[in-house]
N, C-alpha and C positions, 0 to 999 in steps of 0.2 A: 927670536933669539937665533944667533948663528951657532954653528957647531962648536966653536971654541968656548962660547958662553955656556952652552949646554954641558960641555965636558967639565968646565970649571965648577958649574953648579953641582954636577954629580959627585965630583971629588969633595966638595965642601959638605954635601949632605949624604955622603955615600951610605952610611949606616941607616939613615932614615929611609932612603929609597930601597935599600936591601930588605928592610923590614916589611915592605908592602906585600910581597908574595907570601911571607910567612903569616902575616896578619890575615890575609885573604884565606890561607889554608886553615887557619884556626877558625875563621868564620864558617868555612865549609864543614869543618868537623863538628863544631859546637852546635850549629843549626841541626845537624843530623842527630846528634846525641839528644838534643832537646825534643826533636820530632819523635824519636823512639820512646823516650820517657813519656811523652804525651799520649802515646798509644796505650800504655799500660798503667800509668800512675796519674793521679791517686786512685785507689780502689773505690773510695766513696767521694762524693762531691765535696769540694773545698771552695768556699766562697760565700757570697752574701745571698744571692738569690738564684737558685737553679732555674733554667740551665744556662743563663746568660752571664751573670756576674760571678764568675768562678769557673772551675774546670773539674772534670772527672775524666779519667783515662777513657780513650775511645772504646776499647774493648769492654771494660767494666760497664760503661754507660750503655752500650748496646749488647749487654750480656745475652739477652734472649735471642737476639738476631744472630750474634756470633755463635752461640751454642747451636742454634738451628742450622747454621752453615756446616758446622762440624758433624752434626747428626745426619743431615741430608746426605753428605758424602759417605758417612759410615753405613747408613741403612740402605742406600741405593747402589753403592758400588763395592763396599768392603765386606759386609757381614750380613748373614741371614739368620734371624732368630731360630727359625725352624731347622736350619742346617746344623747349628751348633747344639741344639737340644736333641736332635736325632742321634748325636754321638753319645748321649748318656744311655747306658744299658740299664733298663728297669731292674733286672735281677741283681746287677752289681750295686745299684743304689740301695736295693732292699737289704743286701748283705752288709753294706756300710752302715745303714741306719738301724739294723736289727738290734744290736746290743743296747743302744740308747733307748729305743722305743719299747723293747721288751720290759725293761725296768719301769718305764713310764706306764705301760699298760697294766702291769701288776698293781701299781698304785691307783690307776684310774678305775680299774675293776672293783677294787675294794672300796674306794671312796664313793663311787656311784651307787653300788649295792647298799652301802650303809646309809647313804643319804635318802634313798627312796624306800628302803625297808629297814629302818633302824632295828638293830639286834638280830636280824635274820642272818646276816653274813657270819657273825660271830657264833651264832647258834648252829650253823651248818657244820657237819663233821669235817675235820681237817682234810681227809682224803677227797671229799667232794669239792672243797674249795680249791685244792691243788689241781684237781681235774679240770675245773672251770678255767683257772688261770692258764694251765698248760694248753688247753684248747685254744684260748685266745692267742697265746704266744705262738702256737704252732701255725695258726692261720695268718699271723701278722706279716711275714715276709711276702706272701702272695698278695695280700691286701696292698702293701706298699708298692709292689711291682705293678699291680693293676692300676693304682692311682698314678704312678709315674708314667705308664704307657698312655693313659688318658691325657695327662698334662702335656706330654711330649707331642701327641698327635694333634692337640688343639691349642698349642702354645700361641699361635697367632691371635687368637681371641681371648687369651688369658693374660698376656703380657705385652705392655706397650713400651717398647725399647726407646722410642723417641722421647716420650714424656719422661721416662726415667733419667735419661742422659741430660736432657735440657734442664730438668729440675735440679739435678746434682750440680750442673755448671752454673746455673743462675744463682743458686744459694752459696756456691763456693767460687767466688770470682777470682780468687788467687789461683785456683786450679785451672780455671778458664784461661787466665793470663799465661799460666805455665805451659799449657798445650801449645799456644801460638808462639811463645817465646822460645821453647825448646825445639819446636818444629823448624823455626827460622833462625836459630841461634847464630849460625854462620853468616846468614844474610844480613842480620842486624849488625853484626860486627863489621862486615864489609861496607855496609851503608855509611858508617862513620868514617872508616878508612878512605873510602872513595871520595867522601866530601872533602877530606884533607887534600888529597892529590888534585882533585878537580879545582879546588879553591886555589891551590898553589899555582897551577897552570894559568888560571885566569888572572891571578895576582901578578904574574910576570907581565902579561899584556897590560894590566892596570898600571904597573910601574913604568913601562915604556911610554904609555899615553901621558902619564903625569909629568914625566921628565920632559916630554916634547911640548906639551900644551898647558899644563898646570891650570886646568879649569876646575873650579870648586865643585861643580856638579859631578865630576867624574868618579870620585871615591865613593860617595853614597850610591851612585848608579851601579858601579861595579859590585859594591857590597850587596845591593839588592839582587843583582844578576847572579852572583855567586850563590846566595841563599836559595834562589829560585831554580836556577839551571842545574845545580849539582843534585838537588832532589830528583829532578826529572831524569837526568842522566843515570843516576844510581838505580832508579826504579827500572829503567829500560834494561840495564845490565843484569838485573835480578831475574827478569822474566822474558827477555827477548834475546835471541830468537828462541821460539819454543823448541825447535829441533836443531840438532847439530848442523852447522853450515861451514863450508870452506870459505874463508875470507883471507886473501893475501897469503895463501898457503897454510893458514892456521884453521883449526876446527874450533868454532865458537858456538856457545849455547848459553842461555840464561843460567846464572849461577845456581839458582834454586832448583831448576829443572835438572841440572847436571848432577845434583846430589840426591836424586830420587831414591836410590837404593839405601843410602845412609839414613835419610829422613824417614823412610818406611820402617826401618828397624827401630829407630828412636820412638816413633809414633806408636807402633805396635806395643812396645814395652810400657809406655806411659799409659795408654788406654787400658791395657790389660791389668796393670798394677794399681791404677787409681780409680777407674770408672767401672769397667765391665768385670768386676770381681764377682766370684760366686756369692760372696756374702751380700753384696749390694743387689745382685739379681734376685736372691731369695727374698730380700726385704721388699723389692719392687713387686714381685709376684704375689706375695702374701698381704702387702699393705698398699699397693699401688691403686690407680684408678679403676682397674679391672679386678680387684681382689674379691669383690662380691661374687663374681663368676667362679673364681678359684675355690672360695669357701663353699659355694653351692655344690661344686663337683666333689670336694672332699667329704662333705656331709652325706651326699648320696652314696658314696662308696662305703663309708663307715657304717651307716644305717643298714645298708644291704648286708654287710659283713656280720653285724649283730644278729640280724634275722637268720642268716645262714647258720651261725653258730648255735642259735637257740634250736634250730631244726625242728624235730618232731615235738620238742617240749614247749615250743612257743605258745600253743593254745593254753597249756597248763600254766605257763608263766603269766600269761595275760589274765587268766582267771584268778591266780593267787594275788597278784599285785594290781590288777585292773588294766584294761587296754590303754587308758589315758596315761597311767604311770609308765607303762611299758614304752609308749612312744616318747614320753619325756626322758626316760632313761637312755633311749637310743640317741636322742639329741644331746643329752649331757655327755655321753661317751664321745660323740663326734666333736663337741665343743672342747672337751678336755684334751683330746688328741690333737686338735688343731692348735691349741695353745702351746702344746709341747713342740710343734713342728719347727718354729723359727730357731730354737736352740738346738734341736736335733739335727737340723740341716747343716749347722756349722761343722758337724763331724765329717761331712763328705766334701768339704771345700777343696781339699787337696786332690781328691779323685776328680771332682767336677772341673777343676782348673786344668788338669791334664787331659781329661776327656774332651772338653769343649775346645781346647787348643785355640783360644781366642787370640793369643799373642801371635802365633805363627799364621793364623788365618788373616789377620789384619796386615801383617808385614808382607806376606806373599801376594795378596791381592793388590795392595798399594803399589808394590813394585811393578805390577802389570798395568797400572792405570795409563791412559793416554796422556800426552803432554798437556792437553787442554784440561782434563780432569784433575791432574796433579797440580797444575797451576792454581786451581780453585781452592786448594787447601790454605794458601797463604795470601794470595792476591787480595781477597776481600778485606784483610786487615789494613792494607795500604789504601784501598779504594774508599773505605768508609771515612768520610770527612778528610779526604786527602788534600783538598784545597786549603783546609785550615792549617795543616802541617806545612805546606809549601808557603802559605802566606806568612806564617810565623817565622819561617826561615828567611824569607825575603825581608821582612820588617827588621829582624835582628841584624841582618847584613847591612841594611840601609842605615841603621842607627850607629853601627860600628864605623861605617864609612863617614858619617857626619863627625864622629869623634876623631877620625883620622884627619879630616880637613882642619878641624880646630887645632890639632897638634902641629900640622904642617904649616899652617898660617901663622900660628903664634910661637 
């Protein structure tokens, strides 16, 4: 075709040709939106036969691995269990717990005494009963403080932070999704927008090539290229360069890395509010995989306290009720007190949250991470099955290109 023929053809099909860059831009945008959706949705497998005939979001499908990535960063770079527990003052914890546990110990003392020696407690003069209860209550703050000191000093062998966080995230895949989606919210938004502009630019080239040569393979090929290349380019812009560089007089850096201060603040808030809360920590300490060690420690302290409170009267008590019953009473007191602890500990949540200062600890330390360490927060989300996302984008682009050929020819 000569230039006059080309010009006449462009005038005749002007709006069709003009649509090509916009269709290409839409391909770039849609393929990115689909790719992002495929990372997070659906939460559970949808299809005929897992894992092949259907789909589950990449993050939910790899929940244990993704949770492990988050925890590895958290435990190796951001937070030390020993460090945050050292911030709890045993005497302050005792003061906070005292009102709740004093009431509980009054009830426990009466219940245990009546259970092991029916009628004896009620037959005991009121002033004697008051004296016993007062003695128990007077010694309670020091007992709590002593237990807290022991727990604080040996927390590494009593509390498994990694298991706690991984279990929480594996069982709550929506929360796992939320961690990654909120951490990279600006990046995911950019991912779609970049796909639109990259697609538009490539679409302009596509339009020129079609005007000049009109080869049927061009539109599907360009569609495939848009879906594939825009993914790659957008990823490069998110994470490269790692550190600020001067390019043509401008300072450039990967978009995610440039937002380190803002991401650190959002991440610290999310983890402190949803995962590393005092309430969940107490549950993990008392019911987690190492809880048998915690219970053993608590029982040892309580039994020792019972012996000390019995003091010189202990031999007489043993004779009156029997050595075996005395030991059983100590165990009953310890077990009853331990059962009261989960509820009692909720009363110190506000103090524990302020003292541990997990929110600021995470935020401050994340802001100081190196570029390589910080990249590791979000990059694994894209790396995991990245080829599938790019392939889906390429296939969608190819199919839209085929549709364009059909419309152009017919």
